[in-house]
N, C-alpha and C positions, 0 to 999 in steps of 0.2 A: 651528441647525446645531451639531453637536457638534465642539468644537475638537480638531484632531489636529495638534499642534505637531511640526515637524521642526526641530531646532536643533543647533548645534554644541556648545553648553554649556548644561546645565540651570541655571536660575536660580531660587532660592527666596528669597522675602521673608518676614521675620519680623515679626509684629504681635502686639499684646496687646489683643484686643478685650474681654477680661474682666479677670482678676486679674493681678497682677504676679508676677514670678519670685521664689519664696521663697529661692532660691539663685542670685544673679546670675551667679556663676561658671559656671553651666550654659550660658550663652549663648556665651562664647568657647570653652568646651570643646566644645560641639556644632559650632560653626563649624570648629574645628580637626579635627573628625572628618570633616566633609563636604568641605572644600577639597582634601585629597589625592585625592579621587575626581573632581576636576575640576568640582565644583559651585560655582557662584557664590552667595554668601549676602549678601543685602542686609538689614541690621538696622534696622528701624523701631521698635525698642523702646529706651526710655531709662529705666533703672532709677531715675534721680534724679527722674523726672517722676511717680512713683507718687503716687496720691491715695487716701486712705482704704484700702479693700481692693482698689482698682482699679489697673490698669497706668498710668493717667493720668486726667485728667478726661475726661468723656464727649466734650467737644469735641476734645481732643487725640487721644484714641483713634480717633475718627471721622476726623480729618484724616489720621492716619497710615495708617489702613486705606485711605483714598482714595488716598494717595500710593503705597502699595504696588500698588494696582489700576492706577495710571497708569504704573508703572515698566515701560519697554519691554524691559528686560533680564531680566525674570523671567517664568516661566510658572506658578509655584506660589506661593500666599500661605498661609503656615502660621502658625497660632496658637502662641504660646509656651506657653500654658496656658489652661485653662478656668476652673473655679470659678464665677464669676458676673460678668455685666456685658454680655454680648452682647444681651440683651433690651432694655436701655436704648437701644441704637443702632438697633434695627430700624426705628423710624419715620423715621429720618433718612438711610437708605441709598438710593442711586440704583441700584435693582436692574437696570434695563435697561442702565445703563452698566457695571455689574459683569459682567453676562452678555456684553455686547458686547466686553469686554476680552479674553475668552477665557481668563482666569486660572482656575486650579483652586484653590479655597479648601479648605484641609485642617485638620482638627481633629476632636475628638469632645467628649463631655460637654456643657458649656455651648455649644459651637460648633454643636450640633444645631439651635439656634434659627436660625442663619444658613443651614444646609442647608435647613431647612424653608421659610424665607422666600424664599430664592433660587428654589427650585422653584415655590413658590406664586405668586410675583410675576412671574417672568420665564421659568419653565420651564428654568432653568439647573441643570446637574448639578455636584456637588461631591464631595469625598471625606470620608467618616468614617474618619479615619486618624490618624497619630501627631501628638503635640504636641511642640514642640521641647525644652522643658525636661525633661519627664518621660520622653521616649522617645529623644531623640538626645543631649542634653547631660547626661544623668544620669551619675553616676560609674561605674556598672557597667551599661552598656546591654546589652539583649538584641538581638543582631544580627538575629534573625528579624524583629523589628518594622520596622526600617529596610529590610531586604531585601524584605520582602513589599510595603511601600509602593512601592519602586522597581520591583519586578516588575509591580505593578498599573499604575504610571505608564507603563511601556513598552507595555502592552497587547499585542495588541488585545483579549484576553480575560483574565479573572482567575478562578481557581478556589479556592473555600474548601471545607474538609472538616471534619466533626465527627461525634461520636457521643454518644448519651445513652440512658440507660435509659428505656424506654417510648416512644421515638419512634415515630410512626406511619409506615407505608409510604405513600409518595405520589410523584407525579411531576407537578409544577405549574410554570407559568411566569408571570412577571409583573414588575412594576417593583419593584426593591429600594429600600426607604426605611426611615427610622427613626432610631435613635440612642439617646440617653439618655431613659429612660422619663419621668422627671419633667419634662424639657424638652418632650418631645412633648405630654404632657398639658397643660402650662402654656399652650400655644398654641391649644388647642381653643376654638372660637368666635371666633377672630381671623382677620384677612385673611392671616396668615402660616402658616396650617395648610392644606397642599395637599390637594385631594381626589384620592385615588389609588384607582382601582377595580382589582380583580384584582391587588393588590400582594402582595409578600412583605415583611413588616414585621419588621425586626431590632431588638432592644431590649437595653439593659443599664442598670445603675444601681449606685450605691455607697452603703452605709450606710443602705439603706432596709429596714426591717423587712418580713418577708413579708406582714403584713397591709396595709401601705401599698402594696406591689407589687400585691397582689390588688385593693385599692381602685382603683388607677389603671387596672388592666386592665379592671375592671368599668366604669369610667367610659368607656373607649374603646369597650366593647361597648354600653353604654347610650346613648352618643352616636352610635351607628350606624357607627362606623369599622371595627370588626372584621368586621362582616357583609360588608364589601366586600373583604376580604383573602382570599388563597388559603392563606396560612400565616403563622404567627408563629414566629420563630426567636430563642430567648433566648441572650444572652451571659452575661457574668459579673454576678452579683448578690451581692457579698460585702460585708464590713465592717459587718454588722448584728449586734445582740446579742439573743439570746432571753432571756426572763425566766421566773420560776416561774409567772406567771399565764398563760403561753402554753399550759401544760397539754397538751403534745404537738403543738401547732400549730407546725410548722416549715416550711421552704421546700418540702420534698417533699410535705407534706400540702396546702399551698397550691397547688402545681403540679397535684396530682391533682384538686383542686377546679376549677381553671381548665380542665383538659383535659375535665372532665365538663360544663362550663358554657358555655365560649366557643363561638361559631359557626364557628370555623375551627381547623384542627389546630395544635398547639403542639409545637415541637421544641426540644431543648436541645443544648448542646455547641458553641455558637459561641464561638470564641476571640477575644472582643472585649469591651472595657470597660476598667475601671480596673485593669488588670493589666500587668505588664512585657512579656509576650509577647502581642501581639494583631495581628490582621489589619487590612488596609485594605479598606473597602467603598465603592465608588462609589455615592453617593446618586443615585437616579434611573436607574441602569443597568437594562438588561433582564437578567433572571435566570431560570435554570432550576434548580429544586430537586428533586433525586431522592433519596429515602430508601428503604432496604430494611427499615425497621423498627428499625434500630439506628444504623448508620452512614449518613451523608448526604453529598451533594456539591452545591454550588451554583456554577454557572458564570455569570459576569457578562460582559456584552458591551455594545457601543454606549454607551460612556462616553468622556469626554475623556482623551487620552493625550499623552505627550511622548516622541518618539523622537530619540535622538542620532544625527545624520548621520555 
């Protein structure tokens, strides 16, 4: 059953399932941004508990994620940051309990592993959406990113729009799923990789050279995943560096090869990824994607929401 919360006050719990906040001041700054809007923020992150590159030891991060899941006053559990660490926790999570809590787990990048595992293990939907440090507590936040998240949260539908050169004309419907490309590929062959037939797969990544993007996309095809999708929609793939030995091989050339090779259509123009302005996408929502060959629109429905009474 898809949770449809009706509450008097939105509650958000902050957790660090992966890395710690590089700027700890972002936490109180983000809380100060949300509280005037009537949003309750419960902070389960302790900067002094950080361990190596992680927000805390695996045991402490797991315990705090469980505590946020059990918190009766919050409807949303939001990661403060991604980077790396979520995969370590996957074998120790109680997915049925997390699904039964009705909480909406939010984040992107490394948090993609949680989205995938929740859906594979318990059929639970989550949000590929903002992270607290980089999107809400940042010194110069982009208002759109928070507003799009809150709009999506209110439901009952959410619409994304984009455009890109060479996009195919199509009208398809299916389950929206995906996230960070490297994280998606890292879970292939595990129990945490959901089998989704007739899906609309959205992908993004950061600092991955075009040949690595191509290699991962070919792995998804050669593993039989892309044959079962109705479309792939690409978000932001920035932060890489080309070299002289690329000899004209760049992202556009790689994209042209993928479009000629993959068994499903590939669209670009999704405003999603490691960028200041990005949309929120409910993982597991039902989606209709309509493209006229340049601009496209994706309408999402049947996903968890929170309505303020």
